[in-house]
Each structure stands twice: as C-alpha cells, then as structure tokens.
C-alpha positions as CSV (number, residue, x, y, z in Angstrom):
1,M,101.6,57.3,100.9
2,N,104.6,59.2,102.2
3,Q,103.4,62.5,100.7
4,L,100.0,62.0,102.3
5,L,101.6,61.3,105.7
6,L,103.8,64.4,105.3
7,T,100.8,66.6,104.4
8,I,98.8,65.3,107.4
9,T,101.8,65.8,109.7
10,V,102.2,69.4,108.5
11,L,98.4,70.1,108.9
12,I,98.4,68.7,112.5
13,A,101.5,70.7,113.4
14,T,100.0,73.9,112.0
15,S,96.7,73.3,113.9
16,L,98.6,72.6,117.1
17,S,100.6,75.8,116.7
18,T,97.5,77.9,116.0
19,A,95.7,76.3,118.9
20,L,98.6,76.5,121.3
21,F,99.1,80.3,120.8
22,A,95.5,81.3,120.1
23,D,94.9,82.2,123.7
24,T,97.8,84.7,123.9
25,H,96.8,88.3,124.7
26,W,99.4,90.9,124.0
27,V,100.0,93.5,126.7
28,T,101.7,96.8,126.0
29,P,103.7,97.9,129.0
30,S,102.5,101.1,130.5
31,N,105.0,104.0,130.4
32,T,104.9,104.2,134.2
33,I,105.8,100.6,134.8
34,C,108.4,100.6,132.0
35,K,110.2,103.7,133.4
36,A,109.9,102.4,137.0
37,N,111.8,99.3,136.0
38,K,114.7,101.0,134.2
39,G,113.1,100.9,130.8
40,N,112.7,103.8,128.5
41,I,110.1,104.8,125.8
42,N,111.4,105.1,122.3
43,T,110.2,107.4,119.5
44,Y,107.5,105.0,118.5
45,G,106.1,105.0,122.1
46,V,107.4,101.5,122.7
47,C,109.0,100.4,126.0
48,Q,112.6,99.3,125.6
49,A,114.6,97.5,128.3
50,T,117.3,95.0,129.0
51,W,116.2,91.3,129.1
52,E,116.1,91.1,132.9
53,D,114.3,94.4,133.2
54,A,111.8,93.4,130.5
55,Q,110.9,90.3,132.4
56,E,110.1,92.3,135.5
57,I,108.1,94.8,133.4
58,C,106.0,92.0,132.1
59,R,105.6,90.4,135.6
60,Q,104.2,93.7,136.9
61,H,101.5,93.4,134.2
62,D,100.7,89.9,135.3
63,A,102.3,88.6,132.1
64,A,105.6,87.3,130.8
65,L,107.9,87.8,127.9
66,P,106.7,85.7,125.0
67,T,108.6,82.7,123.9
68,L,110.4,82.7,120.5
69,D,107.8,80.3,119.2
70,E,104.9,82.7,120.2
71,L,106.7,85.5,118.3
72,K,107.3,83.3,115.2
73,D,103.6,82.3,115.3
74,V,102.6,86.0,115.0
75,I,104.8,86.3,111.9
76,D,103.4,83.1,110.4
77,Q,99.9,84.2,111.0
78,C,100.5,87.6,109.5
79,K,102.5,86.3,106.5
80,K,99.9,83.5,105.7
81,N,97.0,85.9,105.4
82,N,98.8,88.8,103.7
83,A,100.5,88.6,100.4
84,D,101.9,92.1,100.3
85,N,104.3,93.8,102.7
86,D,101.9,96.6,103.7
87,A,99.2,94.1,104.8
88,Y,101.8,92.1,106.7
89,V,103.1,95.2,108.5
90,S,99.5,96.2,109.3
91,C,98.7,92.7,110.7
92,Y,101.6,92.7,113.2
93,K,101.0,96.3,114.2
94,K,97.4,95.5,115.0
95,K,98.7,92.9,117.4
96,G,100.7,95.6,119.2
97,F,104.2,95.2,117.6
98,L,104.6,98.9,116.8
99,G,108.4,99.3,116.5
100,S,110.4,98.4,113.5
101,S,113.2,96.8,115.6
102,S,113.4,93.6,117.6
103,Y,111.2,92.5,120.5
104,W,112.6,90.4,123.3
105,S,111.5,86.8,123.7
106,S,111.9,84.8,127.0
107,T,114.0,82.3,125.1
108,S,117.7,82.3,126.2
109,D,120.4,81.3,123.8
110,K,121.7,77.9,125.1
111,K,125.1,78.3,123.4
112,Y,125.6,81.8,124.9
113,P,124.0,82.1,128.4
114,N,124.4,85.9,128.4
115,S,122.3,86.2,125.3
116,A,118.6,85.8,124.5
117,Y,116.5,85.7,121.3
118,G,114.6,88.6,119.8
119,M,112.3,88.7,116.9
120,N,112.6,91.5,114.3
121,F,109.1,91.9,112.8
122,F,110.3,94.1,109.9
123,S,112.7,91.5,108.6
124,A,110.7,88.5,110.1
125,A,114.0,87.2,111.5
126,A,115.1,85.9,114.9
127,A,118.5,86.7,116.3
128,S,120.4,86.2,119.5
129,G,121.7,89.3,121.3
130,S,123.2,90.3,124.6
131,K,120.8,90.4,127.5
132,I,122.2,93.9,128.4
133,N,120.9,95.4,125.1
134,S,117.9,97.6,125.3
135,V,115.2,96.0,123.1
136,D,111.5,96.5,122.5
137,V,109.1,94.9,125.0
138,L,105.6,93.5,124.5
139,C,104.3,91.0,127.1
140,A,102.3,87.9,126.6
141,K,99.4,86.9,128.8
142,K,97.5,83.7,128.5
143,T,93.7,84.1,128.4
144,P,91.9,81.8,130.8
C-alpha cells in the first residue's frame, strides 16, 4: 500500500511540474537590449549580465528571469527523453540554452543575500554565485 501511495504521489508531482511549466516560452535577449542594460554578448552569441542587469534585460522583453524550478524542469524534460549526452545537449539547445556555462535564475540564495542560483546545463547542476558575476541570460515568459 505504501509503495502504491508513493508511486501515485510521484506521478502527481511529475504531472504538476510538467503542467506548471508547460506554458513557459523562452525569450533570447536581443543584442541591443542586452548591451543597453550593461550586458555583453559572449562568443556563443549569448547575453551575459549581472543578476540585477539580467532582471532588467528580461523586463524589457516583457519577461522575467526563470525560477530555479523552471530551469530544473528543462533539465528533467531533456534527461527524461534522451538517454545519451548528445541528445540531452540537443534538447536544451533547442529550447534556447546555447552556452555551456550557467544561466541565471530569479531565485536568490536565502543564506547569502548577495548571491543567487544559476543552472549549468552542461553539468545539470545548480549553484549559488555572487549577483555581481556576469552569467548567461535567457528569459521566461508565460504564455497566456
């Protein structure tokens, strides 16, 4: 009975997570807006900015930095459907995550107020870093 309850709980949580973030549209910041808000364009063509500047860059695209959970959901979706590394990388790149480094999330680190979480898609790991670091930016916009 406990195993069945656990299985049902996991299925419901997975369904809720997929439904919760299914309406997220990924917005790549334009070079113009990125640079106008103190960002720069890296060798992959990806906007990089500090956490505060990244938030403004996303606002100017009528979007917001994604939450850490939204970024984790992308990794979960890509890992679930792709057994090998090449397919996994192809999956997250199709969603707009082009760089091999970390992307900012909107999630601040509660223990260290001057830090926020980023998600590294190459290693599939989240890490907290100083908000003054220049990190890749991809914005999340909810589809109505």
